[in-house]
C-alpha positions in Angstrom: -1.8 -10.8 -12.6 0.3 -8.3 -14.8 -2.3 -5.5 -14.9 -1.0 -2.0 -13.4 -1.7 -1.9 -9.6 -4.7 0.4 -8.6 -4.2 2.6 -5.8 -6.7 1.3 -3.0 -9.4 4.2 -2.1 -13.0 4.2 -1.9 -13.2 6.1 -5.4 -11.2 3.1 -7.0 -13.4 0.4 -5.7 -15.2 -0.2 -8.9 -12.0 -0.8 -10.6 -10.7 -3.6 -8.3 -10.2 -6.9 -10.1 -13.1 -9.4 -10.4 -12.7 -12.0 -7.9 -11.6 -9.4 -5.2 -14.6 -8.9 -2.7 -15.0 -5.2 -2.0 -17.4 -3.5 0.5 -20.9 -3.3 -0.9 -22.4 -1.6 2.0 -22.7 2.3 2.2 -19.6 3.4 4.3 -20.7 6.9 4.5 -23.8 5.9 6.8 -23.2 6.5 10.4 -23.8 4.1 13.2 -22.6 3.1 16.6 -18.8 3.0 17.1 -16.7 0.3 18.4 -13.5 2.3 19.2 -10.3 -0.1 19.0 -7.2 0.7 20.6 -4.2 -0.9 19.0 -5.0 -1.2 15.2 -2.3 -4.0 14.2 -2.3 -6.7 11.8 -4.1 -9.1 14.0 -7.3 -6.8 14.7 -7.4 -5.9 11.0 -7.5 -9.7 10.1 -9.6 -10.6 12.9 -12.3 -8.4 14.6 -12.4 -5.9 11.6 -13.0 -8.8 9.3 -16.0 -10.2 11.6 -17.5 -6.8 11.3 -17.0 -6.2 7.5 -19.0 -9.7 7.0 -21.8 -8.2 9.3 -22.0 -5.0 7.4 -22.6 -7.0 4.2 -25.7 -8.3 6.0 -26.8 -5.3 8.1 -26.0 -1.7 8.9 -25.5 -0.1 12.3 -21.8 -0.3 13.4 -18.4 1.1 12.4 -14.9 0.8 13.7 -12.9 3.7 14.9 -9.1 2.9 15.0 -7.1 4.6 17.6 -3.3 4.7 17.8 -1.7 5.9 20.9 2.0 5.5 20.1 4.4 7.6 18.0 5.0 4.7 15.4 1.2 4.6 14.7 1.9 7.6 12.6 2.8 5.3 9.6 -0.7 3.5 10.1 -2.4 7.1 10.2 -0.7 8.3 6.9 -1.3 5.0 5.3 -5.0 4.8 6.0 -5.5 8.5 5.3 -4.2 7.8 1.8 -6.6 4.6 1.4 -9.9 6.2 3.1 -9.1 3.5 5.8 -9.5 0.8 3.4 -7.1 -2.1 3.3 -6.7 -5.7 1.7 -6.7 -9.0 3.8 -5.2 -12.0 1.8 -6.0 -15.5 3.1 -3.2 -17.5 2.0 -3.6 -21.4 1.8 -1.7 -23.9 -0.4 -4.8 -24.5 -2.4 -5.2 -20.9 -3.5 -5.3 -17.5 -2.0 -8.3 -15.2 -1.6 -8.3 -11.5 -1.3 -10.7 -9.0 -0.1 -11.0 -5.4 0.6 -12.2 -4.4 4.1 -14.5 -1.5 4.7 -15.4 -1.7 8.3 -12.8 0.7 9.5 -14.3 4.2 9.3 -11.8 6.3 10.8 -8.3 6.4 12.3 -7.6 8.6 15.4 -3.8 9.2 16.1 -3.6 10.5 19.9 -0.5 12.4 19.5 -2.0 14.8 17.0 -5.2 15.2 18.9 -5.6 13.8 22.6 -9.0 15.5 22.8 -10.4 13.9 19.7 -9.5 10.4 20.9 -11.1 11.3 24.3 -14.4 12.9 22.7 -14.9 9.6 20.6 -14.3 7.3 23.8 -16.7 9.8 25.8 -19.8 9.8 23.0 -22.8 8.3 23.7 -22.4 6.5 20.3 -19.5 4.5 21.6 -20.9 1.6 23.5 -17.9 -0.6 23.2 -14.0 -0.1 23.5 -12.1 -3.0 22.3 -8.4 -3.7 22.9 -5.3 -5.5 21.1 -2.6 -3.9 23.3 -0.4 -7.2 23.6 0.0 -9.0 26.8 2.6 -6.5 27.9 0.0 -3.7 27.7 -1.9 -4.8 30.9 0.8 -3.8 33.5 0.7 -7.0 35.3 3.5 -8.2 37.6 4.0 -11.5 36.1 5.0 -13.2 39.3 2.3 -11.9 41.7 -0.6 -11.0 39.3 -0.7 -7.6 40.9 -1.0 -4.3 39.1 2.6 -2.6 38.4 1.9 0.8 39.6 5.3 1.8 39.5 5.6 1.6 35.4 6.6 5.0 34.0 3.5 4.9 31.8 1.1 4.7 34.9 3.0 7.0 37.1 2.8 9.7 34.1 -1.0 9.3 33.8 -1.6 9.2 37.4 0.3 12.5 37.6 -1.2 14.1 34.3 -4.8 12.4 34.5 -6.4 14.7 32.1 -3.6 14.2 29.6 -3.0 10.6 29.4 -0.5 9.0 27.3 -1.1 5.0 27.7 -4.2 3.0 27.0 -5.2 2.6 30.8 -5.0 6.6 31.1 -7.3 7.0 28.2 -9.8 4.6 29.3 -10.1 5.8 32.9 -10.1 9.6 31.8 -13.0 9.0 29.2 -14.9 6.8 31.7 -14.6 9.8 34.2 -15.8 12.1 31.8 -18.7 9.9 30.9 -19.6 9.6 34.5 -19.6 13.3 34.9 -21.9 13.7 31.9 -24.4 11.1 33.1 -23.5 8.6 30.5 -23.1 4.7 31.4 -19.5 3.3 31.1 -18.7 1.4 27.6 -18.0 -2.1 27.7 -14.3 -2.9 27.7 -13.8 -5.9 25.1 -10.2 -7.3 25.5 -9.2 -9.2 22.4 -5.6 -10.1 23.4 -4.0 -13.7 23.9 -4.5 -13.6 27.8 -6.4 -16.3 29.7 -9.7 -14.6 31.2 -8.4 -11.4 29.3 -11.6 -9.5 30.2 -11.1 -10.4 33.8 -7.5 -9.3 33.5 -8.3 -5.7 32.0 -11.1 -5.5 34.8 -8.7 -6.3 37.6 -5.8 -3.9 36.2 -8.0 -1.0 35.4 -9.8 -1.0 38.8 -6.4 -1.0 40.4 -5.5 1.8 38.2 -8.6 3.8 39.1 -8.5 3.0 42.7 -5.2 4.9 42.7 -6.7 7.9 40.6 -10.2 8.1 42.4 -11.8 5.4 44.6 -15.3 6.9 43.8 -14.7 6.6 40.1 -13.4 2.8 40.8 -16.5 2.0 42.6 -18.9 3.4 39.7 -16.9 1.4 37.1 -17.1 -1.7 39.3 -21.0 -1.2 39.7 -21.9 -0.4 36.3 -19.0 -1.7 33.8 -18.6 -4.7 31.8 -15.5 -6.6 30.9 -16.5 -9.7 28.7 -13.8 -12.3 28.4 -13.0 -13.5 24.7 -11.0 -16.1 22.8 -9.4 -14.9 19.6 -7.3 -17.0 17.0 -5.9 -16.4 13.8 -2.3 -16.6 12.6 -1.4 -13.3 11.2 2.2 -12.5 10.5 3.5 -9.0 10.5 3.1 -7.1 7.1 6.2 -7.0 5.1 7.3 -5.3 1.8 7.2 -8.7 0.4 3.4 -8.7 1.1 2.8 -5.3 -0.4 4.5 -6.5 -3.7 2.6 -9.5 -3.5 -0.8 -7.9 -3.4 0.3 -5.4 -6.1 1.4 -8.3 -8.4 -1.2 -10.9 -7.7 -4.4 -8.8 -7.3 -3.3 -5.4 -8.9 -3.9 -3.3 -5.9 -1.6 -0.8 -4.4 -1.9 -1.2 -0.7 0.5 0.3 1.7 -0.5 -1.8 4.4 -2.2 -5.1 3.6 -2.8 -8.0 6.0 -1.7 -11.6 5.1 -3.2 -14.4 7.2 -4.3 -18.0 7.3 -7.8 -18.8 6.2 -8.6 -20.1 9.8 -10.2 -17.8 12.2 -12.0 -18.2 15.7 -13.6 -15.7 18.0 -15.4 -16.8 21.4 -17.2 -14.0 23.3 -18.9 -14.0 26.7 -22.2 -12.4 26.0 -22.3 -9.4 28.3 -22.8 -6.0 26.6 -25.2 -3.8 28.7 -25.1 -1.1 25.9 -25.8 -3.3 23.0 -23.4 -5.0 20.4 -23.3 -6.3 16.9 -24.8 -9.4 16.1 -21.6 -11.2 15.7 -22.9 -14.7 15.8 -24.5 -14.0 12.5 -21.0 -14.2 10.9 -19.3 -17.0 12.9 -18.4 -15.9 16.3 -19.4 -17.9 19.2 -21.5 -16.1 22.0 -21.4 -18.0 25.1 -21.7 -17.7 29.0 -18.1 -19.2 29.6 -15.2 -18.6 27.6 -12.6 -20.3 30.0 -12.4 -23.8 28.7 -12.0 -22.5 24.8 -9.1 -20.3 26.1 -7.4 -23.0 27.8 -7.3 -25.0 24.9 -6.0 -22.5 22.8 -3.4 -20.8 25.1 -2.1 -24.1 26.5 -2.1 -26.1 23.0 -1.7 -23.5 20.0 0.1 -20.7 22.0 2.3 -22.9 23.9 3.3 -24.9 20.9 4.2 -21.6 19.2 6.6 -21.2 22.1 7.8 -24.8 21.9 8.8 -24.4 18.3 10.1 -21.0 17.8 13.3 -21.0 20.0 14.5 -24.5 19.1 13.5 -23.4 15.6 15.8 -20.5 15.7 18.6 -22.4 17.4 18.6 -25.0 14.7 18.9 -22.2 12.2 15.4 -21.7 10.5 13.7 -18.6 10.2 10.2 -19.6 9.1 7.5 -21.5 11.2 6.9 -23.8 8.4 10.5 -24.5 7.8 10.7 -25.5 11.5 7.7 -27.8 11.2 9.2 -29.6 8.4 11.8 -30.7 10.8 10.6 -34.3 12.2 12.1 -33.4 15.6 10.5 -30.1 16.0 7.1 -31.6 14.7 7.3 -34.4 17.3 8.3 -32.0 20.0 5.3 -30.1 19.3 3.0 -33.2 19.0 4.3 -34.8 22.1 4.0 -31.8 24.6 0.5 -31.3 23.5 -0.4 -35.1 23.9 1.7 -35.9 26.7 1.9 -33.0 29.2 -0.9 -30.5 28.4 -4.1 -32.3 27.1 -4.8 -33.9 30.5 -4.9 -30.5 32.0 -7.7 -29.0 30.0 -11.5 -28.7 30.8 -13.9 -30.7 28.3 -15.7 -28.4 25.9 -18.9 -29.8 24.1 -18.4 -30.2 20.5 -14.6 -29.7 20.6 -12.6 -32.9 19.7 -9.0 -32.3 21.1 -7.6 -35.0 18.8 -8.9 -33.1 15.8 -7.8 -29.7 17.3 -4.4 -30.8 17.8 -3.9 -31.9 14.3 -5.4 -28.9 13.0 -2.6 -27.0 15.0 -0.1 -28.9 13.0 -1.6 -28.5 9.8 -1.8 -24.7 10.6 1.8 -24.4 11.7 2.7 -26.2 8.6 1.1 -23.9 6.1 4.3 -22.9 3.8 2.6 -20.0 1.9 1.9 -18.0 5.2 5.5 -17.2 5.7 5.0 -16.8 9.3 8.4 -16.0 11.0 10.0 -17.6 14.3 11.1 -14.4 15.4 7.5 -13.1 15.6 6.7 -16.0 17.8 9.8 -15.5 20.0 9.0 -11.8 20.6 8.3 -10.9 24.2 8.9 -14.2 25.5 8.8 -12.9 29.1 5.1 -12.3 28.6 4.4 -15.4 26.7 6.2 -18.1 28.4 4.7 -17.3 31.7 1.0 -17.3 30.4 1.2 -20.1 27.8 3.8 -22.5 29.3 4.3 -22.1 32.8 0.8 -22.6 34.0 1.1 -26.1 32.5 4.4 -26.9 34.4 2.7 -25.7 37.7 -0.2 -27.7 37.4 1.7 -31.1 36.5 4.2 -30.4 39.5 1.2 -29.8 41.8 -0.2 -33.2 40.6 3.0 -35.0 40.3 2.7 -35.1 36.6 5.3 -35.1 33.5 7.3 -31.7 32.9 10.0 -33.1 30.8 9.1 -31.6 27.5 7.7 -28.4 28.9 11.2 -27.9 30.9 12.9 -28.5 27.5 10.9 -25.6 25.9 12.0 -23.3 28.9 15.7 -24.4 28.5 15.5 -23.7 24.8 14.2 -20.3 25.7 17.0 -19.8 28.0 19.6 -20.9 25.4 18.1 -18.4 22.9 18.4 -15.8 25.4 22.2 -16.0 25.3 21.9 -13.9 22.2 24.5 -16.3 20.4 23.8 -19.3 18.2 26.1 -22.1 18.0 28.1 -20.7 15.3 28.5 -17.4 17.2 25.9 -15.8 15.2 24.0 -13.0 17.0 20.5 -13.9 17.5 17.7 -10.9 17.8 15.9 -10.6 21.0 12.8 -8.5 21.1 11.4 -8.2 24.6 11.0 -5.3 27.2 13.2 -7.1 29.5 15.9 -8.2 26.9 19.0 -6.6 28.6 18.2 -8.2 31.8 17.4 -11.5 30.5 20.5 -11.6 28.3 22.7 -10.7 31.2 21.4 -13.5 33.3 21.5 -16.2 30.6 25.2 -15.4 29.9 25.8 -15.1 33.4 24.3 -18.6 34.2 25.0 -20.3 30.7 24.4 -24.0 31.8 23.1 -22.9 35.3 19.3 -21.7 34.9 19.1 -20.5 38.3 20.0 -16.8 37.4 17.0 -16.7 35.0 14.8 -18.9 37.2 15.4 -16.4 40.0 13.5 -13.7 38.3 10.2 -14.3 40.5 8.3 -11.7 38.6 8.6 -14.3 35.8 8.5 -17.6 37.5 6.8 -17.0 40.7 8.0 -18.5 44.0 6.5 -22.0 43.5 8.7 -22.7 40.3 11.7 -20.7 41.4 11.9 -22.9 44.4 10.9 -26.4 42.7 14.0 -28.5 42.8 12.5 -31.0 40.2 11.8 -27.9 37.8 15.1 -26.3 38.4 16.9 -29.8 37.9 14.7 -30.5 34.7 15.6 -27.3 32.9 19.3 -27.5 34.2 19.6 -30.8 32.5 18.3 -29.5 29.2 20.0 -26.2 29.3 23.5 -27.8 29.9 22.9 -30.3 27.1 22.0 -27.4 24.7 25.6 -26.0 25.5 27.3 -29.3 25.6 25.7 -31.2 22.8 24.0 -28.5 20.7 20.5 -27.9 19.7 20.4 -31.0 17.4 21.3 -33.5 19.5 19.5 -32.2 22.5 16.4 -32.3 20.5 17.2 -35.9 19.4 17.7 -36.9 23.0 14.2 -35.5 23.9 
């Protein structure tokens, strides 16, 4: 399309090209709010899209986005120019589809107005607060599973409870204000990639509340709700190329579009004491038990992301589909799922695991998504313990195979050295990056300095001779033979 791009705004919606779906509902109408903390690309491609679909059928709900971090100012400014509208492009080799999402009614930037955010969370018209705060946002000690009460964010918000900075501080301060006002607690809906994400949010928040005020903690425990969810949609970070593509292909000037795959899934534990949108009308699965769905997704799809990203980077690839075009990487992913993970999963009525795994391979091979390996490699210290290590621990307990899963851990360790085989510097994005890299370089072929981080590996795996030996074998091979020959030997 060669037309001059149109600046995205409410007033300009009638000018958007035919073929791009735009909100047909009245965005000025009020309604009950879902306040969402962490308005990143995934939320805007997933939960906001489900609600946009629903609003085309029935009114009554809106999203209020909340940004807590200084870098959220860029999102604030972009959405303000666009009346909180943005474009979602579903990219598929058979053709791309664009739509403008209108379910986001406002964006509140906490550093500009803490009280405005707290007022929204305290309002009787806010029965649900949802979260996409990443795996690291729950302040969990990875080794013990306990609450990390020494984290600077937590220490600050305990000392300044009425002037919070982090998500937990805002949630607990708002809940305390609701209790004082005689209002019931909002439902807290985690939409992060964590097994039992609702239960995780519950346990960590209760630990925080206990430190602040045991009476408040007991009130939340007695009256609150933390449904588990399972979410899925591959959503690369927005790039300037995406902005240019939306302007050129769909003639929309959008400062922060979202590009994603066509596939999406949302499984939700149906426990909302104050009510909820009718998500089931637009494809979400409401259930009483999310766990079997979670295990399939986390242990197959998310673990496969970890399996391919580090070896892919070591082989010199930058994009996910490029790595998946490598027959060795493709076979690694397939065999990890088939040989070492599938037997650990719970049966789910209506889910055929062979079809699911084939779909994973197909989704990762989508060449038009342009998903990056570095995105998948980000925060490995949170992702490896959640997606890969639980399968290893289970297999060790039952005497099962851990050969390929150990290879995945070794590939992460080799990547953490920060140097490729040609001497090229490798980007490591992780809150523990400095420690991880120091230990990787100290140990080199010896995995024990890294495996000694019990906060990541726990006592059982750290002390497992079989696991240490298996990881060490592969790690030595990475240094001695290189990534390609090591993959071939696997």
